[in-house]
C-alpha positions in Angstrom: 86.4 56.0 101.6 85.0 58.1 104.5 82.1 60.5 104.3 84.2 63.6 104.0 86.0 62.3 100.9 82.7 61.1 99.3 81.3 64.6 99.8 84.5 66.1 98.3 84.1 63.8 95.3 80.5 64.9 94.8 81.5 68.5 95.1 84.2 68.0 92.6 81.8 66.3 90.1 79.4 69.3 90.6 82.2 71.7 89.8 83.1 69.8 86.6 79.5 69.5 85.5 79.0 73.2 86.0 82.2 73.9 84.1 81.1 71.8 81.2 77.6 73.5 81.1 75.6 70.6 82.4 71.9 70.8 83.5 71.7 73.0 86.7 69.4 70.5 88.4 72.0 67.8 87.9 74.7 70.0 89.4 72.4 70.8 92.3 71.8 67.1 93.0 75.5 66.5 93.5 76.0 69.6 95.7 73.0 68.6 97.8 74.3 65.0 98.0 77.7 66.2 99.1 76.2 68.3 101.9 74.0 65.4 103.0 76.8 62.9 103.1 79.1 65.4 104.9 76.5 65.9 107.6 75.8 62.2 108.2 76.3 61.2 111.8 77.6 57.7 110.8 79.8 56.4 108.0 78.0 55.7 104.7 79.9 52.4 104.8 78.0 51.3 107.9 74.7 51.9 106.2 75.8 49.9 103.2 76.9 47.1 105.4 73.5 46.8 107.0 71.2 44.7 104.9 68.1 46.2 106.6 69.0 49.8 105.5 69.5 51.6 102.3 71.3 54.9 101.4 68.2 55.8 99.4 66.3 56.1 102.8 68.3 59.3 103.4 66.5 62.4 102.1 68.3 63.7 99.1 70.1 60.5 98.1 68.5 58.8 95.1 69.5 55.6 93.5 72.1 57.2 91.2 74.0 58.8 94.1 73.6 55.8 96.3 75.2 53.6 93.6 78.1 56.0 93.3 78.6 56.1 97.1 78.7 52.3 97.1 81.3 52.3 94.4 83.5 54.8 96.2 83.2 52.9 99.5 84.3 49.8 97.6 87.3 51.6 96.2 86.0 51.7 92.6 86.5 54.5 90.1 83.5 56.5 88.9 83.2 56.5 85.1 81.4 59.9 85.2 84.3 61.5 87.1 86.9 60.0 84.7 84.9 61.2 81.7 84.6 64.8 83.1 88.2 64.9 84.2 89.3 64.0 80.7 87.3 67.1 79.4 88.8 69.6 81.9 92.5 70.1 82.4 93.4 69.7 86.0 95.2 73.0 86.2 92.0 74.8 85.2 90.3 73.7 88.4 92.7 76.0 90.3 90.9 79.0 88.7 87.7 78.1 90.6 89.5 78.6 93.9 89.7 82.4 93.2 87.1 84.3 95.1 84.3 85.2 92.8 85.4 82.8 90.0 83.0 80.0 89.8 82.8 77.2 87.3 81.0 79.4 84.7 83.6 82.2 84.8 86.5 79.6 84.8 85.0 78.0 81.7 84.8 81.4 80.0 88.4 82.1 80.8 89.5 78.7 79.5 87.4 78.6 76.4 87.7 82.3 75.3 91.3 83.1 76.4 92.8 79.7 76.6 93.8 80.3 80.3 94.8 77.0 82.0 96.8 78.1 85.0 96.9 80.8 87.7 100.1 82.3 86.2 98.4 82.5 82.8 95.4 84.2 84.3 97.6 86.7 86.1 99.2 87.5 82.8 95.9 87.9 81.1 94.6 90.2 83.8 97.7 92.4 83.7 97.4 92.6 79.9 93.8 93.8 80.3 92.4 90.8 78.4 89.9 89.6 81.0 87.9 92.8 81.2 86.9 92.4 77.6 85.0 89.2 78.2 81.3 89.3 78.5 80.2 89.4 82.1 83.6 90.4 83.5 84.7 94.1 83.2 87.6 96.1 84.8 86.4 95.7 88.4 86.1 91.9 88.0 89.6 91.8 86.5 91.0 93.7 89.5 89.1 91.4 91.9 90.6 88.4 90.2 94.1 89.8 90.5 93.5 90.5 94.2 92.1 87.0 94.8 94.9 85.1 93.1 96.9 84.8 96.3 93.9 83.0 98.0 93.8 80.5 95.1 97.6 80.0 95.3 97.5 79.4 99.1 94.6 77.0 98.8 96.7 74.7 96.6 99.1 74.1 99.4 97.1 74.5 102.7 94.0 72.6 103.8 91.4 73.5 106.4 92.3 72.4 109.9 89.1 70.3 110.0 90.3 68.4 106.8 93.8 68.1 108.2 92.3 66.6 111.4 90.7 63.8 109.4 94.0 62.9 107.8 95.9 63.3 111.1 93.6 60.9 113.0 93.7 58.4 110.2 97.5 58.5 110.2 97.8 58.1 113.9 95.3 55.2 114.0 97.3 53.5 111.2 100.7 53.9 112.9 99.4 52.7 116.3 98.9 49.4 114.6 102.7 48.9 114.4 104.3 46.9 117.2 106.7 48.6 119.6 105.3 52.1 119.3 105.9 53.9 122.6 104.9 57.5 121.9 103.1 59.1 119.0 102.0 62.7 118.5 101.2 65.2 115.8 103.2 68.4 115.7 103.4 71.5 113.5 100.7 74.0 112.6 98.1 71.2 113.0 98.9 70.9 116.7 98.9 74.7 117.1 95.4 74.6 115.7 96.0 77.0 112.8 92.9 77.5 110.6 94.8 76.1 107.6 97.5 73.5 107.6 100.3 72.7 105.1 102.1 69.5 105.7 101.5 67.1 108.6 104.3 66.2 111.1 104.3 63.1 113.1 106.7 62.3 115.9 107.2 58.8 117.3 109.3 56.8 119.7 109.5 53.2 118.6 111.5 50.0 119.4 111.9 49.3 115.7 112.0 52.5 113.5 112.3 50.4 110.4 109.1 48.4 111.2 107.2 51.7 111.9 108.3 53.2 108.6 107.3 49.9 106.8 103.9 50.3 108.4 103.8 54.0 107.3 104.4 52.9 103.7 101.1 50.9 103.7 98.8 53.7 104.6 95.7 54.0 102.3 95.8 56.5 99.5 99.6 56.6 99.4 100.7 58.1 96.1 104.5 58.3 96.5 107.3 57.9 99.1 109.2 61.2 98.8 112.1 60.1 100.9 113.1 57.6 103.5 116.1 57.5 105.8 117.1 55.8 109.1 114.7 57.8 111.2 112.7 60.0 108.9 110.2 59.3 106.1 108.1 61.6 104.0 105.1 60.5 101.9 102.5 62.2 99.7 98.9 61.0 99.6 96.7 61.0 96.5 95.0 64.1 98.0 98.3 66.0 97.7 98.9 66.0 101.5 102.6 65.5 102.5 103.2 63.7 105.8 106.6 63.7 107.5 107.3 61.0 110.1 110.3 61.4 112.5 111.3 58.6 114.9 113.3 60.0 117.8 114.9 58.5 120.9 112.9 58.6 124.1 115.2 61.2 125.7 114.5 63.6 122.8 110.8 63.2 122.4 109.8 66.2 124.5 112.4 68.4 122.9 111.3 67.3 119.4 107.7 68.0 120.3 108.6 71.5 121.4 110.7 72.2 118.4 108.3 70.9 115.7 105.2 72.3 117.4 106.3 75.9 118.0 106.2 78.5 115.3 109.5 79.7 113.9 109.2 82.9 116.0 108.3 81.0 119.2 111.4 78.8 118.8 113.6 81.8 118.2 112.6 83.2 121.5 113.2 79.9 123.3 116.7 79.7 121.8 117.4 83.2 122.9 116.3 82.6 126.4 118.3 79.4 126.5 121.4 81.2 125.4 121.1 83.7 128.2 121.1 80.7 130.6 124.2 79.2 129.0 122.1 76.5 127.4 121.5 75.2 123.9 118.1 74.0 122.9 117.2 72.1 119.8 115.1 69.1 118.6 117.4 66.7 120.4 117.2 68.2 123.8 118.5 70.9 126.1 122.3 71.0 126.5 124.9 72.8 128.6 127.9 72.5 126.4 127.9 69.0 125.3 126.1 67.7 128.4 122.5 66.6 127.9 120.2 68.4 130.5 116.6 67.7 129.5 114.3 66.6 126.7 112.2 63.6 127.5 109.0 65.7 128.0 107.9 69.1 127.1 107.7 70.0 130.8 111.4 69.1 131.2 112.3 71.5 128.3 110.3 74.4 129.5 111.3 73.9 133.2 115.0 74.5 132.3 114.0 78.0 131.2 111.6 78.7 134.1 108.7 78.6 131.7 105.3 77.0 132.0 104.2 74.4 129.4 102.5 76.6 126.9 99.3 75.3 125.4 100.2 74.4 121.8 97.7 76.9 120.4 99.6 79.8 122.0 103.1 79.0 120.7 103.2 81.8 118.1 105.4 84.3 119.9 102.5 86.8 120.4 101.7 87.2 124.1 102.6 83.9 125.6 106.1 84.9 126.9 104.7 88.2 128.4 102.0 86.3 130.1 104.5 83.8 131.5 106.8 86.5 132.8 103.8 88.1 134.6 102.7 84.8 136.0 99.4 85.3 134.2 99.2 82.6 131.5 95.5 82.3 130.8 93.5 79.2 131.5 92.1 78.7 128.0 88.4 78.1 127.2 87.4 74.5 126.6 84.4 73.0 124.8 82.9 71.8 128.1 82.7 75.4 129.2 80.1 76.3 126.5 76.5 76.4 127.9 74.6 77.7 124.8 74.8 77.9 121.1 73.3 81.1 119.7 73.4 80.7 115.9 71.7 77.8 114.0 69.1 77.2 111.3 66.2 74.9 110.8 64.3 73.6 107.8 62.2 76.7 107.9 65.0 78.3 105.9 68.1 76.5 104.7 68.6 74.0 107.6 67.8 70.3 107.5 66.2 69.7 110.8 63.2 70.9 112.9 63.4 73.0 116.0 62.6 69.9 118.0 65.5 68.0 116.4 68.0 70.8 117.1 66.8 70.9 120.7 67.3 67.2 121.2 70.7 67.3 119.6 71.7 70.3 121.8 70.6 68.5 125.0 72.7 65.5 124.0 75.7 67.8 123.8 75.1 69.1 127.3 73.9 72.6 126.3 71.6 74.5 128.5 70.1 76.8 125.9 70.1 77.5 122.2 68.8 80.3 119.9 67.0 79.4 116.7 68.3 82.0 114.2 66.8 81.3 110.8 67.6 83.8 108.0 65.5 86.9 107.5 63.7 87.5 104.2 66.6 89.2 102.3 68.2 85.8 102.0 65.6 84.7 99.5 67.7 81.8 98.2 67.4 80.3 101.7 63.7 81.0 101.9 64.3 83.6 104.6 61.6 84.5 107.1 59.4 87.6 106.6 57.8 89.2 109.7 54.8 86.9 109.6 56.8 83.7 109.4 59.2 84.9 112.1 56.5 85.7 114.5 54.8 82.3 113.9 58.0 80.5 114.6 58.5 82.4 117.8 55.0 81.4 118.9 56.0 77.8 118.3 59.1 78.4 120.4 57.0 79.9 123.2 54.9 76.7 123.2 58.0 74.5 123.4 59.4 76.4 126.3 56.0 76.3 128.1 55.9 72.5 127.7 59.5 71.9 128.7 60.1 70.5 132.2 63.9 70.2 132.2 64.9 73.8 132.3 66.3 73.8 128.8 65.6 77.1 127.1 65.0 77.8 123.4 65.5 81.5 122.5 63.5 83.2 119.9 66.1 84.4 117.5 66.8 85.5 114.0 69.9 86.0 111.8 68.8 89.4 110.4 70.5 90.7 107.3 72.1 94.1 107.3 70.7 95.6 104.1 73.0 96.9 101.4 71.7 100.4 101.9 72.0 100.1 105.7 69.4 99.2 108.3 67.9 95.9 109.3 65.9 93.5 107.1 63.0 93.3 109.6 61.1 96.1 111.2 61.8 97.3 114.8 58.5 96.1 116.2 59.3 92.6 115.1 62.9 92.5 116.2 61.8 93.9 119.6 59.9 90.6 120.2 63.0 88.4 119.7 65.2 87.2 122.6 68.3 87.2 120.4 69.2 89.0 117.2 72.4 88.3 115.3 73.0 90.7 112.4 75.0 89.7 109.3 76.3 90.9 106.0 75.5 88.5 103.2 75.0 90.9 100.3 77.0 93.9 99.0 80.3 92.4 100.2 82.2 94.2 97.5 81.1 97.6 98.6 83.8 100.1 99.7 85.3 99.7 103.2 83.6 102.9 104.5 80.2 101.7 103.3 80.4 98.2 104.7 81.8 99.6 108.0 78.9 102.1 108.2 76.4 99.3 107.7 77.8 97.2 110.5 78.1 100.2 112.8 74.5 101.0 112.2 73.6 97.4 113.2 75.6 97.7 116.4 73.8 100.9 117.3 70.4 99.2 116.7 68.9 98.5 120.2 67.5 95.2 119.0 70.7 93.7 117.7 72.9 91.7 120.1 75.8 90.4 118.1 77.4 90.6 114.6 77.7 87.2 112.9 80.9 86.2 111.0 82.0 89.9 111.1 84.5 89.8 108.1 82.6 87.4 105.8 85.7 85.4 104.9 85.6 81.8 103.6 88.9 80.1 104.0 90.6 79.2 100.7 87.5 80.5 98.9 86.7 84.1 99.7 88.8 86.9 101.2 87.4 89.0 104.1 85.4 92.0 102.9 86.9 95.4 103.6 85.8 96.6 107.0 87.3 98.9 109.7 87.5 96.5 112.6 88.8 99.2 115.0 85.6 101.1 114.4 83.6 97.9 114.9 85.4 97.2 118.2 84.7 100.7 119.4 81.0 100.5 118.6 80.6 97.0 120.1 82.2 98.2 123.3 80.1 101.4 123.4 76.8 99.6 122.8 77.5 96.5 124.8 77.3 94.2 121.8 79.0 90.9 121.1 81.1 89.7 118.2 80.8 86.2 116.9 83.5 83.6 116.3 81.7 81.5 113.8 82.9 77.9 114.4 82.2 76.6 110.9 85.6 75.4 109.8 85.3 77.1 106.5 84.7 80.5 108.3 86.4 80.7 111.7 85.4 84.3 111.6 86.5 86.3 113.6 90.0 84.9 113.2 92.4 84.4 116.1 94.1 87.8 115.9 90.8 89.7 115.7 89.4 87.7 118.7 92.5 88.6 120.6 92.1 92.3 119.7 88.4 92.1 120.9 89.6 90.5 124.2 92.0 93.3 124.8 89.2 95.9 124.3 86.9 94.0 126.7 84.5 92.8 124.1 83.0 89.4 124.8 83.1 86.8 122.0 80.2 84.5 121.4 81.2 81.1 119.8 78.5 79.7 117.6 78.2 76.8 115.2 75.9 78.3 112.6 74.6 74.7 112.4 72.3 73.8 109.5 71.8 70.3 110.8 71.9 68.4 114.1 75.4 67.1 113.1 76.5 70.7 112.5 76.4 71.4 116.2 79.6 69.4 116.4 81.7 72.1 114.7 81.9 73.9 118.1 85.3 72.3 118.7 86.8 74.2 115.7 85.6 77.5 117.2 87.0 76.6 120.6 90.4 75.8 119.0 90.4 79.2 117.3 89.4 80.9 120.6 92.3 79.2 122.4 94.7 80.5 119.8 93.4 84.0 120.7 94.1 83.4 124.3 90.4 83.5 125.3 89.3 82.2 128.7 85.9 81.1 129.9 85.3 84.6 131.1 86.0 86.1 127.6 83.4 83.9 126.0 79.8 85.1 126.4 78.0 81.8 125.9 80.2 80.1 128.5 77.7 81.8 130.9 74.2 80.8 131.8 71.6 82.7 129.8 70.6 84.8 132.9 74.2 86.1 133.2 74.7 86.5 129.5 71.6 88.8 129.4 73.3 91.1 131.8 76.2 91.6 129.3 73.6 92.8 126.8 71.9 95.1 129.3 68.8 93.2 128.3 
């Protein structure tokens, strides 16, 4: 079992413990353990295999958690998990996927109303039964109704980052079969959508039967849904469905185009083909019954006089217009990024020192970073007050003075936009920062006009440079708060401010369509990791993928510039 699944298991145990009313410290131990394991830079299995090392050497992993990790790596079941699972109906866990419904509220719904499923909860809300429970009320009831769609979607779609783990595992397993000539993932995974349903695998193989036999031996296989001569579908124990299609070499490119593009992208392709007297499908491009092309994607697109669209653009948004104008953008790549301007240290809720973050950033080839620990309003993260912030900035000044390699550490802060409006730290403090990113963490249920006004106020503040995760969404967990993005775009452009694309795979905020809208209005996007550990710097790739879906180029991304040029964008 890999680190991600171990972490998911610990999070699941924490949910079940909280649901059953367990000691909060015990719940917290599992949540902290999950975060620690998820952030590890090497497999837990590798540490277990080294007789000179122990999992208990890792901060936050005690003997109990270490023993459970060892059991999971060995493929054993956890008695605690089985015991808790027996106490909580599986369907009830879906209730906790509704934004704002944590384990405690889910337990109340189950114990007091007998609600076990999302459908039963919807009926209870519509009947006005939920508002009568202690700690709920009419507003909570309406919020639950509004959030049911998020919970329903989360049961069928996984984060792209999670899908990537499964996809790479599937590809590695299938490559072990003899006679595999070509192998690619397709579908929404290849397009880089923030959430993914099923996984689609395309292959060319000398012996399709042997490849499908190999597919049937993949770890965590729960059931074979169906198997034919060239197609096989399976479901893993995680609930993920994977479809394997084995195609002839002359059809591989056509199949890759067909199964990668969105429905709308493929409709446009077929329409263009029809105008040329051609027919295009997953088997190839045909003129009448005569095969014309299909071995490669380039062959397919060439027949229509089109460029090979990057997979991320195949959504029938702007790609065909760009192609017609000969202006298909050269999309941003991770290697273009020169700095990361949102990260945390152990001064607040991070897990590493400034020095650790600097060293990790240098290894990734960055030229500068901003340390942006939370301001004091985020008390649960031990946010910095003015005194602590200024002390940290003095430390950064010393580090920069001692550096001899040109690497720059910016004095930054993630400063909360207060519920009543205004910034969490005084002007005379913020004026001493190199970089201020403003964010909304509290009051996210306020009316649209109020949240918008708060953000506009931050954009007008001369000391603020960017808005972090501007809509506050958490994929499959929390909907975006109500905010007038058109007003935000207008203010950002007017005041020469940036908007963040937060690369955390659970956020990816701004989303792709909002980033595209910002690009159209000439607003630079800053792609940041919001890292809370040295390993967290690695999530930049998810932000890049989202930016590519938005059609962003190197020019559109502020931190693809050296700091000296980025400062000019800010009129700093």
